[in-house]
N, C-alpha and C positions, 0 to 999 in steps of 0.2 A: 776643366775649365771652358773649352771652346762649344763642349756639348751644353752645359749651362747656360752659355752665352746664347747659343742657337736656341734653346728653350724660352729663354727670357724673351727674346724678340719674337719667336713664333707665337708665345703666349699674348704678347701686347697687340701685335697686328692680326691675330687670329690667322696666321699663314703657317700652319705646320708643313715642314719641308721633311718628306720621308728619307732623304739622303743624309747620313750621318756625317758631318763636316770632318770629323777625325780621319775619315777614309780618303779625304782628299787634301790632307796637309802634308806640307813638305817644309823640313827644316834643316835641309842640307844644302847651303848657299852654292855648293860647287855644281849643283844639278841645274840650276838656274841658267837661262840663256846668257852669255857673256854681258851683254850690254846692261842686263838687269841685275846680275850678280855683282857687278863693279860698282853699282850706284848706292850701295850701302843701306838702302832703306830697310826698316824692321820688319815692315809688313808690304806684301805685294800679291796681288791677284792675278793669276795668268788665264785667259780666256782664249779658246780657239775653236774653230767649228771644222767639221769634216762630214760632208754629205749628210748634213741636217742632224748631225750629233754635235750636242755642245759639251766641251772639254773645259773643266774649272779645276784649277789648283790653287789653294792658298799657302804662299810662303809666312812663315813667321820666324823670326829669329830667336833660336833655342834660348838665349839669355832672357829674352822676353817672358818666355813661358816658364822658365825656372825661377824668375822672381816673383811671378804671380802664384806660383806653386807654393812658394814660402810666406808670402804675404796676401793670401786669398780675398780678393774684394768682395766675395759673396759672404764672408764673415765681417769685413770691416773695409769700406771704401774710404781711403784717406790720401792725404796729400803724397804720401810714399809710393802708393802703387797705381795712382789714378792715371798716370801717363802710359803706364803699360796697361793698364785695363782698356785705355782708350787706343791704343795701337792693336790690341787684340780684338776689340770690339768693333772696330772699323772694317777689319778682315772678315769677321763673320756677317756682318751686316751686308757687305758685297756680296758674299756667297749666297746668303739667303734672299736676297732680292734678286741675284741673276738666276738662281734656280727657280724661284717662284714664278717670275716673270717668263723663263723659257717653258715651265710647264702650261703656261697660258698662251704659248705661242706669241708672245709679245716682246717685240724688241727693246733694248735698253741702250740709252746712248751714255757716254761717261760722265756727262754734266748730271744726269739724273742719279747715277750711281753715287756719285761724291756729294750731291744734295742730300740723298738718303743717309749715307753714312754719316755726315754731320749732325743730322737730325737724330740719328740713333745714339749716337755718343752723348748727345744732352738727354735723350728720353731714357735710355739705359743707365746713365748714372743717377738720374733724378728719381729713378724707380727703386733703385739699390738704396740710395741714401735715406728714402722717405720710410722704406721697410725697416732700416736700421734705427732711424731716429723718428718716428712717426709725428712726433709733436714739434718738429722744426721742417721749415721750409728753407733748401739750400739756396738761397739767393744768389750766393757767390758763385753758384756753378755757371751760370749765363755769361757774366764778364771774364771768368776764368777761360772758358772756351772759344768765345766768340771776339772778345777784346784783347785779351793779352796775348792769346795764340797767333802765331805767323805762319805764314806758308813758307816753306822751305824753298827758296828760289832755285837752289842748285838741282834739288831733286825734281821740282815741277818744270823746269825747263821751259819750253815754249807754251806749256798749258798751265803757267802760273795764274793769267786771267781767268781761265775756268775753273781752277781751285778758289779763288776769290770770290768769285760769282755765287759758286756753290755756298761758300761759308757765310756770305753776306745775307744769302736768301734764307738760309738756315737759321741764321740769327733773329732773322725778322719773324719766322715762323715760330721758333721757340720763345720768342718773348711773348705772342701772342698766347701761345700754349700755357706758359708761366702764369700769366694773369688768371686764367680759368682755374689752374691747379694749385693755386695759393690757398683757396678754400679747403677745408677739409671735408666739405659735404660730399656725400656719395654722388649726389645728383652731378656736380661739377666735376668729379673724377670720371664718372659715365660719359659726360659729354666729352671729354677731353680724349678718352679712349675712342669714341667714336669717331671724333673728328681725325685722329690719328690714322685708323683704320681706312676711312675715307680716303684721305689724301695718298696713302700708300698704294691705292688702287689707281690713282689717276696716270694718265700718260704725260710726258714731259710738258707740252705746253698748258694744259689745264693745271697741273700742278704750279708753274709760275704764275699764271693768271690768279689763281685763287689766293697766292701770298700778296699780290699786288692789291687785290681787291679788298682783301682782309686786314692789310695795313692800316 
């Protein structure tokens, strides 16, 4: 499942990552640092640096992976598995974005990471839903992800404003992307993919300026 998600994002953004995400996966909560293990989050990315080396670990709650194995979103993404799909996809998004930027010697802020994660949840869901039902555009996806979803204040703590900002900017970016993709024409699809790939490669401030200018 995680390898399929890594391949999905790598294909969309043309960012092949040579590291297999399954080799960086942790599913034993007891091995997390005490403060992180106690917060109950189903997905967490741990990052550390040591003498120029980046260390990344993705924690996912085993129950999430078990449910996805029994209701594979790559066969059918639906209301019963989309929450778990988003949990896993966000973790994979963080991993891919961190590794790709590190390979290009580029620093990454938490705000950038969360912005890209929110965008990837929308884009990764849209790609699957359109592949599974090419004749229908999932217009309900945007309000489900950006209007009905709420940041967990207990988990977010003093970073709640950061998560809310990332979500709000991602909503604006994806709303514009949806207008482009509503057409089934190959030209519109190619333009959307090109836009996604350009945006992925921007640094923090140009990303937010791009969204502000395009709104």
